[in-house]
C-alpha positions in Angstrom: -1.5 38.7 11.8 -0.6 34.7 11.8 -3.6 34.2 14.2 -5.8 36.2 12.2 -5.2 34.1 9.5 -5.7 30.8 11.5 -9.1 31.9 13.0 -10.6 33.4 9.9 -14.2 32.2 9.5 -14.7 30.2 6.3 -17.8 31.5 4.6 -18.9 32.9 8.3 -19.8 29.7 9.4 -16.6 27.6 10.4 -13.4 28.7 12.1 -10.4 27.9 10.0 -8.9 26.3 13.1 -11.8 24.2 13.6 -12.2 23.1 9.8 -8.6 22.0 10.3 -9.6 19.7 13.2 -12.3 18.4 11.4 -9.9 17.6 8.4 -7.0 15.8 10.6 -10.0 14.0 12.3 -11.1 12.7 8.9 -8.0 11.8 7.9 -7.5 10.0 11.1 -10.8 8.3 10.4 -9.8 7.4 6.9 -6.9 5.5 8.5 -8.8 3.5 11.2 -11.5 2.4 8.5 -9.0 1.0 6.1 -8.6 -2.9 7.9 -12.3 -3.1 8.2 -14.5 -1.6 5.3 -14.2 -0.5 1.9 -17.8 1.7 2.1 -16.3 3.2 5.0 -13.2 4.0 3.8 -15.2 5.7 0.8 -17.5 7.9 3.2 -14.5 9.3 5.3 -12.6 9.5 2.1 -15.5 11.5 0.3 -15.9 13.6 3.4 -11.8 14.4 4.2 -11.8 15.5 0.8 -14.9 18.0 1.5 -13.0 19.0 4.6 -9.3 19.5 3.5 -9.6 21.7 0.3 -10.8 24.7 2.1 -7.9 24.4 4.2 -5.2 23.9 2.0 -2.2 26.5 1.9 -2.2 26.7 -2.1 1.1 28.2 -2.1 2.7 25.3 -0.6 0.5 22.7 -2.8 1.8 24.4 -5.8 5.3 23.7 -4.5 4.5 20.1 -3.7 2.6 19.9 -7.3 5.8 21.1 -9.3 7.9 18.5 -7.0 8.1 15.1 -8.7 6.8 13.2 -5.6 4.0 15.4 -5.3 3.8 15.8 -9.4 4.1 12.2 -10.4 0.6 11.2 -9.1 -0.9 14.0 -11.0 0.6 13.2 -14.4 -0.2 9.6 -13.7 -3.9 10.6 -13.5 -3.7 12.8 -16.5 -2.2 10.2 -18.5 -5.0 7.6 -18.2 -7.2 10.9 -18.6 -5.8 11.2 -21.9 -5.6 7.0 -22.5 -9.7 7.6 -22.9 -9.0 9.4 -26.5 -7.5 6.3 -27.6 -9.2 3.3 -26.1 -11.9 1.4 -27.6 -13.3 0.1 -24.5 -17.0 1.5 -23.7 -17.4 4.9 -22.3 -18.4 3.6 -18.9 -15.4 1.3 -18.8 -13.0 4.1 -19.5 -14.1 6.4 -16.9 -14.1 3.5 -14.3 -10.7 2.9 -15.0 -9.2 6.2 -14.2 -10.5 5.7 -10.6 -7.9 4.2 -9.3 -5.2 6.2 -11.2 -7.3 9.4 -9.8 -6.8 7.7 -6.2 -3.3 9.1 -6.4 -4.6 12.7 -6.5 -4.8 12.6 -2.5 -1.3 12.2 -2.1 -0.3 15.7 -2.8 -3.5 16.9 -0.8 -2.3 14.9 1.9 1.2 15.9 1.9 0.1 19.7 2.0 -2.1 18.7 4.9 0.2 17.3 7.1 3.0 19.5 6.1 1.6 22.2 8.1 -0.6 20.2 10.7 0.9 18.6 14.0 -1.3 15.8 14.3 0.0 13.7 11.2 1.7 11.1 13.3 -2.1 10.1 15.0 -3.1 9.2 11.7 -0.3 6.6 11.7 -0.7 5.3 15.0 -4.6 4.9 14.2 -3.7 3.0 11.5 -1.6 0.9 13.8 -4.1 0.8 16.5 -7.0 -0.2 14.4 -4.8 -3.4 12.6 -3.8 -4.3 16.4 -7.8 -4.8 17.4 -7.6 -6.8 13.8 -4.9 -9.0 15.1 -6.5 -9.5 18.7 -9.6 -10.4 16.3 -7.7 -12.5 13.8 -6.1 -14.7 16.5 -9.8 -14.9 18.5 -11.3 -16.2 15.3 -8.3 -18.6 14.5 -8.6 -20.0 18.0 -12.7 -20.3 18.0 -14.0 -19.7 14.7 -15.1 -23.3 14.5 -17.2 -23.2 17.9 -20.6 -23.0 17.7 -21.2 -20.2 20.4 -18.4 -17.9 18.5 -20.3 -14.7 17.5 -18.0 -13.4 15.1 -18.6 -15.1 11.5 -15.1 -15.7 8.9 -14.7 -16.7 5.5 -11.2 -18.3 6.5 -9.8 -19.3 9.4 -7.9 -15.9 11.2 -9.4 -13.6 8.4 -12.5 -11.8 10.2 -13.0 -9.5 7.4 -11.6 -8.6 3.9 -9.0 -11.3 2.7 -5.8 -12.8 3.7 -3.7 -10.6 0.9 -4.9 -7.7 2.7 -4.6 -8.2 6.2 -0.9 -9.7 5.7 -0.1 -7.0 3.8 -1.1 -4.5 6.7 0.3 -6.4 9.3 3.8 -6.7 7.5 3.6 -2.5 7.7 2.5 -2.7 11.4 5.4 -5.0 11.8 8.1 -2.8 10.6 6.6 0.2 11.6 6.8 -1.2 15.2 10.5 -2.6 14.9 11.9 1.2 13.7 9.5 2.8 16.4 11.3 0.4 19.3 14.4 1.0 17.9 14.3 4.9 18.4 12.6 4.9 21.8 14.7 1.6 23.2 16.1 4.1 26.1 12.7 3.6 27.3 13.5 -0.4 27.3 9.7 -1.5 28.7 7.7 0.4 26.2 10.5 -0.5 23.4 10.2 -4.2 24.4 6.6 -4.0 24.3 6.4 -2.7 21.1 8.9 -5.5 19.8 6.6 -8.0 21.0 3.7 -6.4 19.3 5.5 -6.9 15.8 6.4 -10.4 16.7 2.9 -11.2 16.9 2.1 -9.4 14.0 4.5 -11.7 12.3 3.7 -14.7 14.5 0.0 -14.4 12.7 1.5 -13.6 9.0 3.9 -16.9 9.2 1.4 -19.5 11.6 -2.3 -18.0 10.9 -2.8 -17.1 7.4 0.5 -17.0 5.3 0.4 -14.5 2.4 3.3 -15.6 0.0 3.7 -12.3 -1.4 4.4 -10.8 2.4 7.0 -13.5 2.8 8.9 -11.8 -0.1 7.9 -8.2 1.4 9.4 -9.2 4.5 12.7 -10.3 3.4 13.2 -7.0 1.6 12.0 -4.9 4.3 14.4 -6.8 6.6 17.2 -5.7 4.3 16.0 -2.5 4.1 15.8 -2.1 7.7 19.5 -3.6 8.4 20.7 -0.9 5.8 19.3 2.2 8.0 21.5 1.1 10.8 24.5 3.3 12.1 27.0 0.7 11.9 27.9 -2.8 9.7 28.0 -4.4 13.0 24.6 -3.5 13.9 23.3 -4.1 10.1 25.1 -7.5 10.6 23.4 -8.1 13.8 19.6 -7.3 12.6 20.1 -9.7 9.6 21.5 -12.4 11.8 18.6 -12.1 14.2 16.1 -12.2 11.0 18.0 -15.2 9.5 17.5 -16.7 13.2 13.7 -16.0 13.5 13.4 -17.0 10.0 14.4 -20.4 10.7 12.6 -20.9 13.8 9.5 -19.9 12.0 10.5 -22.2 9.2 10.7 -25.2 11.4 7.5 -24.5 13.7 4.9 -24.0 10.8 4.3 -26.6 8.4 1.8 -24.5 6.8 4.2 -21.9 5.9 6.5 -24.2 4.7 3.4 -25.5 2.4 2.8 -22.3 1.1 6.4 -21.2 0.3 7.0 -24.5 -1.5 3.6 -24.9 -3.1 4.9 -22.4 -5.4 7.5 -24.9 -7.2 4.5 -27.7 -7.1 2.0 -25.3 -8.6 4.0 -24.5 -11.4 5.1 -28.0 -12.1 1.8 -29.4 -11.7 0.1 -26.6 -14.1 3.5 -27.3 -16.8 2.9 -30.9 -16.4 -0.7 -31.7 -15.9 -2.3 -28.7 -17.1 -3.8 -28.2 -13.4 -5.4 -24.9 -12.5 -2.8 -23.5 -10.0 -2.8 -20.1 -8.8 1.2 -19.7 -9.7 1.0 -21.6 -13.2 -1.9 -19.7 -14.3 0.0 -16.1 -13.2 2.9 -17.6 -15.7 0.3 -18.0 -18.6 -0.9 -14.3 -17.5 2.0 -12.5 -17.4 3.0 -14.5 -20.7 -0.3 -13.1 -22.6 0.4 -9.9 -21.3 4.3 -9.4 -22.6 2.7 -10.5 -25.7 -0.4 -7.7 -25.9 2.4 -4.9 -24.7 4.5 -6.1 -27.7 1.7 -5.5 -30.1 1.1 -1.6 -28.8 4.2 -0.7 -27.0 4.4 3.0 -26.4 1.1 4.1 -25.6 -1.0 1.1 -25.2 -4.7 0.3 -25.7 -6.1 3.0 -23.7 -7.7 3.6 -20.5 -10.3 0.6 -19.6 -9.4 -1.4 -22.4 -7.5 -3.8 -20.2 -10.4 -6.3 -19.5 -11.7 -6.7 -22.9 -8.0 -7.1 -24.4 -6.8 -9.2 -22.3 -10.0 -11.4 -22.2 -9.6 -11.9 -25.9 -6.1 -12.7 -25.6 -6.2 -15.3 -23.4 -9.3 -17.1 -25.1 -8.5 -20.8 -26.1 -4.8 -20.2 -24.7 -5.4 -22.4 -21.7 -8.9 -23.6 -20.9 -8.2 -23.4 -17.1 -7.6 -19.5 -17.3 -10.9 -18.7 -18.3 -12.6 -15.2 -19.0 -9.0 -13.6 -17.3 -9.3 -9.9 -17.4 -6.1 -8.9 -15.8 -2.6 -10.2 -15.4 -2.0 -9.7 -11.6 0.7 -7.5 -12.0 0.8 -3.6 -11.9 3.3 -3.4 -14.3 1.4 -5.1 -16.9 -1.9 -4.0 -16.2 -0.5 0.1 -16.4 1.7 -1.5 -19.6 -1.4 -2.9 -21.6 -3.4 0.4 -21.0 -1.0 3.3 -21.4 2.2 1.4 -22.8 5.9 1.7 -22.1 5.2 5.4 -21.7 2.5 4.5 -18.6 5.1 2.0 -16.9 8.0 4.7 -16.9 5.7 6.9 -15.1 4.8 4.6 -12.4 8.5 3.8 -12.2 9.4 7.3 -11.6 6.4 7.5 -9.0 7.8 4.7 -6.9 11.3 5.9 -7.3 10.6 9.5 -6.3 8.7 8.3 -3.4 11.3 6.0 -2.1 13.8 9.3 -2.6 11.6 11.3 -0.8 11.7 8.7 2.5 15.4 8.1 2.7 16.8 9.2 6.2 13.3 10.8 7.2 13.2 9.5 10.6 10.4 6.8 11.6 7.6 8.7 9.1 10.5 8.6 6.6 10.6 4.7 7.5 6.7 4.2 7.0 6.7 5.5 4.0 9.6 3.4 2.9 7.8 0.4 4.1 4.6 1.5 1.9 6.5 2.1 -1.2 8.6 -1.3 -1.0 5.8 -3.4 -0.5 3.8 -2.0 -3.0 6.8 -2.1 -5.4 7.3 -5.9 -4.4 3.3 -6.6 -4.1 2.8 -5.4 -7.6 4.8 -8.0 -9.0 1.9 -10.5 -8.4 -1.0 -8.1 -8.1 -2.4 -4.9 -9.0 -1.6 -3.8 -6.0 -1.9 0.2 -6.4 -5.5 -0.4 -8.1 -6.9 -2.6 -5.2 -9.0 -0.7 -3.4 -7.5 -1.3 0.5 -3.6 -1.9 -0.8 -4.3 1.5 -2.7 -5.6 3.4 -0.1 -3.0 2.2 2.3 -0.5 3.4 0.0 -2.3 6.8 -0.5 -2.8 7.6 3.0 0.7 6.2 4.2 2.5 8.2 1.6 0.7 11.2 1.9 1.0 11.5 5.3 4.3 10.3 5.8 5.7 12.3 3.1 3.9 15.6 4.8 5.4 14.8 8.2 9.1 14.2 6.2 8.6 18.1 4.6 7.8 19.1 7.9 10.4 17.5 9.4 12.9 19.0 6.5 11.4 22.7 6.7 11.7 22.6 10.5 15.5 21.4 10.2 16.0 24.2 7.3 16.4 21.3 4.9 16.1 21.6 1.1 12.8 20.1 0.1 13.5 16.5 -1.6 10.1 15.9 -3.0 
């Protein structure tokens, strides 16, 4: 009977098993596209959605949607839709602002897909492989970007596509995914060492080639989480000690890294004392304005789509060096201004339940935890979930890893923790 279900044609055209393969392949293609092209990501996401909907186990999807980890993305989106009702923004802005929330709806669909499909790990491996190609290209551009014969254009040394924030964020995910993968394969010593060396190559790129300051903070948090996952306190202490030693070596070897990290203090001081247009100083000003705005509409905010106009009005005349600012560069404030503390509570609950889903979930669980932790930390200084590539990275990795963890728990007879 099970075989009959799996091979039943879809509308008499495509067999179910074939459609499953297409949906899985498009999910892999979606992961591959993330480091490279927003247009390709959008296309593959649309094609994946069309392919996956007919393949879903609707009873299983209902279970996932009724769980906190699968249901909170839906609650988050529904709240954004309701926020349209009390927003004073133009209708075009209201509906456009729902899109970053609606992206989260793909999480329970991916969970449902890969709780059944055996190809979930291939999606995560595909992202690793795609980022490895980008890593090689990054070193190439960094070394030869200034050469007249070099055929690869680059906006910034070491950043062949997108921007340094996106690149360093993806490289951070890959580095820690590889470290955990190497730890699990330590009996195959040669392979494990190769994975560790590749992980180091990602970290060296962040430290030496192009440093995202948020990535440095994320790396510190992930190192602590990685140590806490170890089975004994001695191993945890050894991991932390190794991390401190490597950080000290990177600090001593990279003037660029030292300049990026210590520059935060200088930027804040120059902003306060000389009104200089510095990134860190401006963020403090933006956050101050965001807090004031939330205090005026604390419960449900100003409505979906009201962020840009409301924030721009609040910053006019405050500091001439923050002209036409239309967002606070902080995920909490971005949600809070639009949906109030109610929206912030849903956001924090979503992060919390996704972290709980991934505790103790093997390698896939670790990848999911890395992505969620990165999102939480990165959202302190950016609207991380609402930025295109970081947002889709969160959706793909959390959805696929979540499905793998649920699949693993089901196979082991463990009660779902979603």
